Biopython code that builds the backbone (N, CA, C, O; Angstrom):
import numpy as np
from Bio.PDB.StructureBuilder import StructureBuilder

atoms = [
    (1, "MET", "N", (0.897, -1.456, -0.025)),
    (1, "MET", "CA", (-0.247, -0.047, -0.163)),
    (1, "MET", "C", (1.102, 1.020, -0.303)),
    (1, "MET", "O", (2.140, 0.646, 0.243)),
    (2, "THR", "N", (1.103, 2.250, -0.975)),
    (2, "THR", "CA", (1.166, 3.474, -0.975)),
    (2, "THR", "C", (0.798, 4.144, -0.014)),
    (2, "THR", "O", (-0.260, 3.911, 0.571)),
    (3, "GLU", "N", (1.845, 5.367, 0.411)),
    (3, "GLU", "CA", (1.156, 6.269, 1.069)),
    (3, "GLU", "C", (-0.165, 7.272, 0.409)),
    (3, "GLU", "O", (-0.684, 8.149, 1.099)),
    (4, "GLN", "N", (-0.502, 7.050, -0.698)),
    (4, "GLN", "CA", (-1.599, 7.817, -1.238)),
    (4, "GLN", "C", (-2.659, 7.239, -0.884)),
    (4, "GLN", "O", (-3.647, 7.904, -0.571)),
    (5, "ASP", "N", (-2.660, 5.761, -0.862)),
    (5, "ASP", "CA", (-3.766, 4.882, -0.765)),
    (5, "ASP", "C", (-4.119, 4.507, 0.561)),
    (5, "ASP", "O", (-5.130, 3.854, 0.818)),
    (6, "LYS", "N", (-3.183, 4.970, 1.533)),
    (6, "LYS", "CA", (-3.596, 5.093, 3.204)),
    (6, "LYS", "C", (-5.168, 5.760, 3.474)),
    (6, "LYS", "O", (-5.483, 6.755, 2.821)),
    (7, "PRO", "N", (-5.782, 5.385, 4.099)),
    (7, "PRO", "CA", (-7.451, 6.031, 4.080)),
    (7, "PRO", "C", (-6.677, 6.924, 5.260)),
    (7, "PRO", "O", (-5.668, 6.566, 5.868)),
    (8, "ASP", "N", (-7.468, 8.283, 5.444)),
    (8, "ASP", "CA", (-7.631, 9.305, 6.325)),
    (8, "ASP", "C", (-7.593, 9.042, 7.806)),
    (8, "ASP", "O", (-8.202, 8.003, 8.059)),
    (9, "PRO", "N", (-7.133, 9.574, 8.779)),
    (9, "PRO", "CA", (-6.958, 8.935, 10.075)),
    (9, "PRO", "C", (-8.355, 9.638, 10.564)),
    (9, "PRO", "O", (-8.747, 10.737, 10.173)),
    (10, "THR", "N", (-8.996, 8.825, 11.454)),
    (10, "THR", "CA", (-10.352, 9.384, 12.167)),
    (10, "THR", "C", (-9.683, 10.549, 13.112)),
    (10, "THR", "O", (-8.538, 10.823, 13.472)),
    (11, "PRO", "N", (-11.203, 11.178, 13.357)),
    (11, "PRO", "CA", (-11.086, 12.470, 14.003)),
    (11, "PRO", "C", (-10.433, 11.970, 15.796)),
    (11, "PRO", "O", (-9.740, 12.653, 16.551)),
    (12, "GLU", "N", (-10.897, 10.790, 15.975)),
    (12, "GLU", "CA", (-10.417, 10.515, 17.015)),
    (12, "GLU", "C", (-8.755, 10.232, 17.246)),
    (12, "GLU", "O", (-8.108, 10.488, 18.262)),
    (13, "ALA", "N", (-8.294, 9.649, 16.038)),
    (13, "ALA", "CA", (-7.105, 9.234, 16.262)),
    (13, "ALA", "C", (-6.044, 10.525, 15.853)),
    (13, "ALA", "O", (-4.829, 10.478, 16.050)),
    (14, "LEU", "N", (-6.791, 11.718, 15.226)),
    (14, "LEU", "CA", (-5.977, 12.533, 14.825)),
    (14, "LEU", "C", (-5.690, 13.612, 16.320)),
    (14, "LEU", "O", (-4.711, 14.324, 16.542)),
    (15, "THR", "N", (-7.194, 13.357, 17.359)),
    (15, "THR", "CA", (-7.053, 14.020, 18.668)),
    (15, "THR", "C", (-6.106, 13.352, 19.570)),
    (15, "THR", "O", (-5.402, 13.804, 20.472)),
    (16, "ALA", "N", (-6.295, 11.908, 19.005)),
    (16, "ALA", "CA", (-5.339, 11.208, 20.440)),
    (16, "ALA", "C", (-3.571, 11.702, 20.326)),
    (16, "ALA", "O", (-2.788, 11.739, 21.275)),
    (17, "GLU", "N", (-3.284, 12.025, 18.963)),
    (17, "GLU", "CA", (-2.012, 12.323, 18.659)),
    (17, "GLU", "C", (-1.884, 13.622, 18.932)),
    (17, "GLU", "O", (-0.743, 14.027, 19.153)),
    (18, "LEU", "N", (-2.856, 14.446, 18.975)),
    (18, "LEU", "CA", (-2.464, 15.936, 19.494)),
    (18, "LEU", "C", (-2.317, 15.790, 20.796)),
    (18, "LEU", "O", (-1.418, 16.314, 21.453)),
    (19, "ILE", "N", (-3.020, 15.214, 21.141)),
    (19, "ILE", "CA", (-3.096, 15.083, 22.983)),
    (19, "ILE", "C", (-1.466, 14.420, 23.489)),
    (19, "ILE", "O", (-0.871, 14.713, 24.525)),
    (20, "ARG", "N", (-1.162, 13.784, 22.770)),
    (20, "ARG", "CA", (-0.023, 12.715, 23.239)),
    (20, "ARG", "C", (0.928, 13.585, 22.860)),
    (20, "ARG", "O", (1.782, 13.792, 23.722)),
    (21, "ARG", "N", (1.099, 14.385, 21.446)),
    (21, "ARG", "CA", (2.347, 15.517, 21.442)),
    (21, "ARG", "C", (2.358, 16.770, 22.533)),
    (21, "ARG", "O", (3.417, 17.220, 22.970)),
    (22, "GLU", "N", (0.969, 17.314, 22.946)),
    (22, "GLU", "CA", (1.162, 18.187, 23.806)),
    (22, "GLU", "C", (1.780, 17.986, 25.231)),
    (22, "GLU", "O", (2.411, 18.715, 25.996)),
    (23, "ALA", "N", (1.265, 16.487, 25.271)),
    (23, "ALA", "CA", (1.958, 16.478, 26.944)),
    (23, "ALA", "C", (3.287, 15.975, 26.754)),
    (23, "ALA", "O", (3.996, 15.890, 27.757)),
    (24, "LEU", "N", (3.744, 15.632, 25.655)),
    (24, "LEU", "CA", (5.552, 15.507, 25.574)),
    (24, "LEU", "C", (6.144, 17.009, 25.356)),
    (24, "LEU", "O", (7.271, 17.378, 25.686)),
    (25, "ARG", "N", (5.142, 17.790, 24.729)),
    (25, "ARG", "CA", (6.094, 19.137, 24.559)),
    (25, "ARG", "C", (5.984, 19.812, 26.168)),
    (25, "ARG", "O", (6.974, 20.298, 26.715)),
    (26, "ARG", "N", (4.710, 19.763, 26.781)),
    (26, "ARG", "CA", (4.701, 20.110, 28.303)),
    (26, "ARG", "C", (5.473, 19.462, 29.447)),
    (26, "ARG", "O", (5.856, 19.868, 30.544)),
    (27, "ALA", "N", (5.577, 18.107, 28.677)),
    (27, "ALA", "CA", (6.820, 17.100, 30.065)),
    (27, "ALA", "C", (8.190, 18.068, 29.731)),
    (27, "ALA", "O", (8.837, 18.582, 30.643)),
    (28, "ALA", "N", (8.529, 18.237, 28.308)),
    (28, "ALA", "CA", (9.778, 18.367, 28.393)),
    (28, "ALA", "C", (10.232, 19.734, 28.611)),
    (28, "ALA", "O", (11.430, 19.936, 28.807)),
    (29, "ALA", "N", (9.404, 20.682, 28.597)),
    (29, "ALA", "CA", (9.341, 22.086, 29.213)),
    (29, "ALA", "C", (9.344, 22.041, 30.828)),
    (29, "ALA", "O", (10.026, 22.775, 31.543)),
    (30, "GLU", "N", (8.643, 21.256, 31.170)),
    (30, "GLU", "CA", (9.072, 21.099, 32.512)),
    (30, "GLU", "C", (9.719, 20.396, 33.142)),
    (30, "GLU", "O", (10.103, 20.838, 34.224)),
    (31, "LEU", "N", (9.978, 19.499, 32.885)),
    (31, "LEU", "CA", (10.950, 18.720, 33.225)),
    (31, "LEU", "C", (12.308, 18.854, 32.996)),
    (31, "LEU", "O", (13.163, 18.234, 33.628)),
    (32, "SER", "N", (12.594, 19.877, 31.851)),
    (32, "SER", "CA", (14.096, 20.195, 32.218)),
    (32, "SER", "C", (14.349, 21.225, 33.411)),
    (32, "SER", "O", (15.504, 21.529, 33.707)),
    (33, "THR", "N", (13.602, 21.588, 33.875)),
    (33, "THR", "CA", (13.979, 22.478, 35.199)),
    (33, "THR", "C", (13.530, 21.806, 36.615)),
    (33, "THR", "O", (13.462, 22.442, 37.667)),
    (34, "THR", "N", (13.227, 20.380, 36.470)),
    (34, "THR", "CA", (12.583, 20.323, 37.423)),
    (34, "THR", "C", (13.899, 18.628, 38.011)),
    (34, "THR", "O", (14.711, 17.960, 37.371)),
    (35, "ALA", "N", (13.422, 18.599, 39.499)),
    (35, "ALA", "CA", (14.405, 17.571, 40.319)),
    (35, "ALA", "C", (13.686, 16.330, 39.807)),
    (35, "ALA", "O", (12.625, 16.282, 39.183)),
    (36, "PRO", "N", (14.585, 15.205, 40.250)),
    (36, "PRO", "CA", (13.631, 14.153, 39.763)),
    (36, "PRO", "C", (13.125, 13.693, 40.680)),
    (36, "PRO", "O", (12.463, 12.684, 40.437)),
    (37, "ALA", "N", (13.169, 14.160, 42.111)),
    (37, "ALA", "CA", (12.306, 13.607, 42.831)),
    (37, "ALA", "C", (10.262, 14.092, 42.716)),
    (37, "ALA", "O", (9.258, 13.507, 43.124)),
    (38, "GLY", "N", (10.486, 15.479, 41.915)),
    (38, "GLY", "CA", (9.188, 15.901, 41.614)),
    (38, "GLY", "C", (8.549, 15.440, 40.069)),
    (38, "GLY", "O", (7.395, 15.607, 39.676)),
    (39, "VAL", "N", (9.713, 14.799, 39.330)),
    (39, "VAL", "CA", (9.252, 14.302, 37.875)),
    (39, "VAL", "C", (7.451, 13.724, 38.178)),
    (39, "VAL", "O", (6.519, 14.424, 37.784)),
    (40, "GLU", "N", (7.248, 12.607, 38.792)),
    (40, "GLU", "CA", (6.235, 11.829, 38.866)),
    (40, "GLU", "C", (5.052, 12.642, 38.998)),
    (40, "GLU", "O", (4.058, 12.380, 38.321)),
    (41, "GLY", "N", (5.070, 13.632, 39.830)),
    (41, "GLY", "CA", (3.645, 14.348, 40.051)),
    (41, "GLY", "C", (3.794, 15.232, 39.261)),
    (41, "GLY", "O", (2.675, 15.688, 39.030)),
    (42, "VAL", "N", (4.934, 16.026, 38.402)),
    (42, "VAL", "CA", (4.799, 16.688, 36.957)),
    (42, "VAL", "C", (3.954, 16.080, 36.164)),
    (42, "VAL", "O", (3.023, 16.736, 35.697)),
    (43, "LEU", "N", (4.127, 14.445, 35.788)),
    (43, "LEU", "CA", (3.901, 13.922, 34.881)),
    (43, "LEU", "C", (2.579, 13.425, 35.017)),
    (43, "LEU", "O", (1.970, 13.216, 33.968)),
    (44, "ALA", "N", (2.033, 13.202, 36.050)),
    (44, "ALA", "CA", (0.713, 12.956, 36.936)),
    (44, "ALA", "C", (-0.119, 14.240, 36.395)),
    (44, "ALA", "O", (-1.142, 14.008, 35.751)),
    (45, "ARG", "N", (0.310, 15.714, 36.650)),
    (45, "ARG", "CA", (-0.792, 16.890, 36.659)),
    (45, "ARG", "C", (-0.711, 16.857, 35.487)),
    (45, "ARG", "O", (-1.786, 16.357, 35.155)),
    (46, "ILE", "N", (0.076, 17.135, 34.238)),
    (46, "ILE", "CA", (0.257, 17.063, 33.050)),
    (46, "ILE", "C", (-0.675, 16.360, 32.093)),
    (46, "ILE", "O", (-1.223, 16.972, 31.176)),
    (47, "SER", "N", (-0.815, 15.345, 32.264)),
    (47, "SER", "CA", (-1.805, 14.194, 32.347)),
    (47, "SER", "C", (-2.904, 14.417, 32.347)),
    (47, "SER", "O", (-3.626, 14.421, 31.350)),
    (48, "ALA", "N", (-3.309, 14.701, 33.753)),
    (48, "ALA", "CA", (-4.766, 15.668, 34.410)),
    (48, "ALA", "C", (-5.127, 16.478, 33.564)),
    (48, "ALA", "O", (-6.303, 16.431, 33.203)),
    (49, "GLU", "N", (-4.307, 17.382, 33.039)),
    (49, "GLU", "CA", (-4.548, 18.782, 32.169)),
    (49, "GLU", "C", (-5.055, 18.333, 31.100)),
    (49, "GLU", "O", (-6.251, 18.251, 30.821)),
    (50, "VAL", "N", (-3.735, 17.891, 30.190)),
    (50, "VAL", "CA", (-4.272, 17.360, 29.090)),
    (50, "VAL", "C", (-5.543, 16.507, 28.846)),
    (50, "VAL", "O", (-6.202, 16.645, 27.816)),
    (51, "THR", "N", (-5.853, 15.671, 29.763)),
    (51, "THR", "CA", (-7.385, 14.837, 29.606)),
    (51, "THR", "C", (-8.239, 15.784, 29.819)),
    (51, "THR", "O", (-8.971, 16.011, 28.856)),
    (52, "ALA", "N", (-8.444, 16.569, 30.960)),
    (52, "ALA", "CA", (-9.436, 18.175, 30.786)),
    (52, "ALA", "C", (-9.707, 18.539, 29.874)),
    (52, "ALA", "O", (-10.887, 18.540, 29.523)),
    (53, "ALA", "N", (-8.632, 19.044, 29.038)),
    (53, "ALA", "CA", (-8.572, 20.188, 28.227)),
    (53, "ALA", "C", (-9.394, 19.074, 26.989)),
    (53, "ALA", "O", (-10.464, 19.438, 26.500)),
    (54, "ALA", "N", (-8.868, 17.957, 26.651)),
    (54, "ALA", "CA", (-9.188, 17.096, 25.540)),
    (54, "ALA", "C", (-10.973, 16.945, 25.778)),
    (54, "ALA", "O", (-11.787, 17.232, 24.900)),
    (55, "ARG", "N", (-11.278, 16.516, 26.939)),
    (55, "ARG", "CA", (-12.640, 16.217, 27.138)),
    (55, "ARG", "C", (-13.751, 17.674, 27.110)),
    (55, "ARG", "O", (-14.920, 17.490, 26.772)),
    (56, "GLU", "N", (-13.360, 18.821, 27.418)),
    (56, "GLU", "CA", (-14.060, 20.127, 27.345)),
    (56, "GLU", "C", (-13.698, 20.319, 25.688)),
    (56, "GLU", "O", (-14.174, 21.384, 25.295)),
    (57, "LYS", "N", (-13.182, 19.780, 24.910)),
    (57, "LYS", "CA", (-12.988, 20.413, 23.233)),
    (57, "LYS", "C", (-13.716, 19.286, 22.591)),
    (57, "LYS", "O", (-14.076, 19.477, 21.430)),
    (58, "LYS", "N", (-14.028, 18.017, 23.208)),
    (58, "LYS", "CA", (-14.398, 16.929, 22.436)),
    (58, "LYS", "C", (-16.155, 17.346, 22.221)),
    (58, "LYS", "O", (-17.014, 17.563, 23.076)),
    (59, "PRO", "N", (-16.218, 17.347, 21.087)),
    (59, "PRO", "CA", (-17.803, 17.337, 20.755)),
    (59, "PRO", "C", (-18.895, 16.538, 21.242)),
    (59, "PRO", "O", (-18.862, 15.393, 20.791)),
    (60, "ARG", "N", (-19.879, 16.787, 22.042)),
    (60, "ARG", "CA", (-20.930, 16.105, 22.228)),
    (60, "ARG", "C", (-22.209, 15.342, 21.069)),
    (60, "ARG", "O", (-22.901, 15.780, 20.150)),
    (61, "ARG", "N", (-22.044, 14.132, 21.667)),
    (61, "ARG", "CA", (-23.258, 13.466, 20.539)),
    (61, "ARG", "C", (-24.081, 13.358, 20.994)),
    (61, "ARG", "O", (-25.061, 12.910, 20.400)),
]
sb = StructureBuilder()
sb.init_structure("model")
sb.init_model(0)
sb.init_chain("A")
sb.init_seg("    ")
for serial, (resi, resn, name, xyz) in enumerate(atoms, 1):
    if name == "N":
        sb.init_residue(resn, " ", resi, " ")
    sb.init_atom(name, np.array(xyz, "f"), 0.0, 1.0, " ", f" {name:<3s}", serial, name[0])
structure = sb.get_structure()
């Protein structure tokens, strides 16, 4: 299958990819200045923030 033959990704797949990228961007920015002991808490907070933002933006069916 060539690149042109691949079906377009679903909106859910695109949203998941955007959420993942945003979480990685935030983690990289914050972890670059965080001590190792605080890393787990930072990652948990970022995950919660990104998940909450995605829920707010998700269209209601």
